C-alpha positions in Angstrom: 0.0 0.0 0.0 1.3 3.4 -0.9 1.6 5.8 2.1 1.1 9.0 0.1 -2.2 10.8 -0.5 -2.8 13.1 -3.4 -6.2 14.3 -2.7 -8.4 14.7 0.4 -10.4 11.6 -0.6 -7.2 9.6 -0.7 -6.1 10.8 2.7 -9.6 10.1 4.1 -9.7 6.6 2.7 -6.2 5.9 4.1 -7.2 7.2 7.5 -10.4 5.0 7.3 -8.2 1.9 6.6 -5.9 2.7 9.5 -8.8 3.1 11.9 -10.5 -0.1 10.6 -7.2 -2.0 11.0 -6.7 -0.7 14.6 -10.2 -0.8 15.8 -9.3 -3.2 18.7 -6.6 -0.9 19.9 -9.0 2.1 19.8 -11.6 0.1 21.8 -8.9 -0.9 24.3 -7.8 2.7 24.7 -11.3 3.9 25.2 -12.2 1.2 27.7 -8.8 1.7 29.5 -9.4 5.5 29.7 -12.9 4.9 31.2 -11.5 2.3 33.6 -8.6 4.6 34.7 -11.0 7.5 35.4 -13.4 5.2 37.3 -10.5 3.9 39.3 -9.5 7.4 40.2 -13.1 8.3 41.1 -14.0 5.3 43.2 -10.7 3.8 44.5 -8.3 6.7 44.1 -6.3 8.3 46.8 -7.8 11.6 47.9 -4.9 12.8 50.1 -2.7 13.6 47.1 0.1 11.3 48.2 -0.5 8.7 45.6 1.2 9.8 42.3 -1.1 8.0 39.9 -4.5 7.7 41.5 -4.7 11.2 43.1 -4.8 12.9 39.7 -7.7 12.1 37.2 -5.5 13.0 34.2 -2.7 10.7 35.1 -5.0 7.9 36.2 -6.9 8.2 32.8 -3.6 8.3 30.9 -2.3 5.1 32.5 -5.7 3.4 32.1 -5.4 4.2 28.4 -1.9 2.8 28.1 -3.0 -0.3 29.9 -6.0 -0.7 27.6 -3.9 -0.4 24.5 -1.3 -2.9 25.8 -4.1 -5.3 26.8 -5.8 -5.0 23.4 -2.4 -5.7 21.7 -2.5 -9.1 23.2 -5.4 -10.0 21.0 -4.1 -8.6 17.7 -2.1 -10.5 15.1 0.7 -9.1 12.9 -0.4 -9.9 9.3 3.1 -9.3 7.9 4.6 -12.0 10.2 1.8 -14.4 9.2 2.5 -13.8 5.5 6.3 -14.3 5.9 5.7 -17.5 7.9 3.5 -18.9 5.2 5.9 -17.9 2.4 8.8 -19.6 4.2 6.9 -22.6 5.4 7.2 -21.9 9.1 4.4 -23.2 11.2 
């Protein structure tokens, strides 16, 4: 696939393909962000001494990162699968 876009429609279709290919990562990021904020809201440290859970922005950020990493466990790398099939690796 060519990584250059000539017109707005080309750029839009490329962006659409990227989003479609990474939908699981986006869902993981969204769920992680929600979970991070909910953790801050209901279980977080109110005294301010806990560096992650005392700030809603930091807690949401780390929830997002955790969600992306967790979603990455369930994705496959299509390039590696293609190379393995070409070289006969099971």
